[in-house]
N, C-alpha and C positions, 0 to 999 in steps of 0.2 A: 583654762589658759588665758592670760591677759592678751587681748587683741592688740594692744599698743606695742607689744614686743615685735609684731610683724609689720608695723607701719614703717615705711622707708624714711630714712633721714639722709639718703643719698642726695648730693647736690648736683652731680653731673650725670649725663647720659651714660658715660663710660662706667660709672659705678653701678647703675641700674642694669645695664646690659651685661656687664661682667658678672653681677650677682646671679642673674637668671641663667647665664651660660654656665657658671660654676655649678649651680644647683642641678641643672640638666645633665652636665657631664658627670656629676656625682651619682645621679640616678642611673644613667647608662652603665657606669662602672659597676655599681652594685647589682643591677639586674643581670648583666652579662656574666657575672661570676656564677650564676645558677645554671648556666648552659655549658655543656662540654663540647657541643658542636662548634665548628669554626666560626660561622656567622660573620665571615670576613667583611662584607659590606657594612654591617651595623658597627662592627668594631672600628673600621676606618672612619666612619662618620663620628663615632664617639671620640676617637683620638683627635680628629680635626677640631671638634667642638672644645675639647679639653685644652688644646693648644691655644685656641682663640681666647678662652676664658683665662688661661694663665697669663697671656699677654695683657689683657685688661687689668688683671690683678697687679701685675708688675708695674703698669703705668701708674696705678694709684700708690703703690709702695715706693715708687721711685726707681726707674730702670737704671739710672746713673749710679745708684748705690751698689757697692760690691756684692753684698749678700744677695740682693734681689737679682742682680745680673747673673751671678753664679748659679742661683737656683734655676733661672730660666734656661741657661746653657745646659745644665744637667737634665732638666725636664725635656728639652728639645731632643737630646740624644736618646733619652728613654722612649720618647714618642717614635723617633725614627727606627729604633730597634723593634718596637712593638709592631710598627707598620710592616717591617720586613718579615716578622713572624707571621702576621696575618696573610701576607702575600705568598708565603711559602719558603721554608728553609729546609735544607737537607736534614733528615732525622738525626744524624750523628752530631749536628751542630745546634739543634733546637735547645738543648739544655744550657749551652753556653749563652745563647741569646736571651733566654729567660733570666738567667742569673745576672747578665749585664743590665737588662731592663729593670729588674728589681733593685739592684744596687744604685743605679742612677736615679730612679724615681724616688727612692727613700732619701737619697742625699739631697735632692731638690726640695722635698718636703721639709727636711731638717733645716736647710738654709732659710726657707720662707718662714718656718715656725720661729726660728731665732729672730728673724726680722720682726715678727709680731711681738716679741718680748720687748721691743723698743717702743711699742705703742702704749696706749693708756687703757686702763680699766679692762673691759672684756677681751681686748686683743691679747693682753698678757696671759689671760687664762687659756685662750685658744692656743697661743704660742707654746705654753708649757705643756698642754696636752699633746700638741703636735710633735714637740721635741721628744717626749716620752714614747709616743706611738711609733715614731720613725726610728728612734735610736735603738729601741729594744730589738727589732728584727735585724738591724745592722750589726749590733753586738753579737746576736745569736749566729749571724752569718759568719762573722770573723771567728768566733769560737768553734763553729762547725767546721771551718777550714782547718783549724789547728787540731781539733780532736773530733773526727768524724763519728757521728752517733750522738753527740751532745745536743745537736739541734733537731732531734727527732720530733719534739713537741711542735715546732714550727713547720715541719716537713722539709727541713733544709737538707737532710741526708739524701733524699731522693734527687733533689736538684743537683747537689754536688756530685752524686754518682753519675748523673746523666751527662755531666760535662766531660766525662771520660770517653764519650762516644755512643753510649746507649741512649735510645729514645726515652724521654721522660715519661714515667707512668703516673707518678703522684705529683700533681701540680698544686698541692694544698698551700705551699709557701707563696706561690704566685697569686693564688686566690686571696690569701690573707693580705698581701700587699695591695691588691686591687680594692679590697674592701676598706682598708685603711685610707687609701686615696679617696674613695667615694665619700667616706664620712668626713674626711678633712675638707673636701670640696663643699659639703653642706655647711660646715662651720665657717669656712672662709666666705662663702656666699652670704651668710647671715651678717658677718662683719662688714662686708661691702654694702649690703642693703641698708644696714643701720648707720652707715657713715663712720664706723670706728677705725677704718684703715687710714684715714687722712691725717690724723694728729700724730706726729712723730716727736718723741721726747729725746732721743739720743741719735747720734750719727751712726749709720750702718756701714 
């Protein structure tokens, strides 16, 4: 591996801190998917770190731009919902909260990934990957709503069934979303670290 790929080209402290925060949030997200226990304190710390990292990213993307602002709003709602789940939700409502969390998080990633498409070089590649990775589960979720059973591959059927009042047993769909988010954080952290986020070619 070429060591120059890891050398930072970030010009501001916000870029460097944001890159480290995003990478750490991604690591937390991926590691926590391997535990079925609540681990509420760790999850709350991970969510707070992710929110801070997202704010840093949006500062570099341009918070005044509609796509980035919309992404942050959807992400803030997803974080608030996940905090509520970590603190405790009545079993008959947990499925609905998880579904809300997944939907809003995927939409936030979709908005930010589209924003990356307006950048240059490596950012466009990450943006395209992010669009595909976030759009596929969204489409599967919509199709799963229309025809229950078609989203079995993603584990959507179990989540949709739990929205009817039963406690969710299979959280594989939520685990998938958390892992997509973790990997997206790593890619976005690399873009920040290398200074690829700064150059914008099109209005957002």
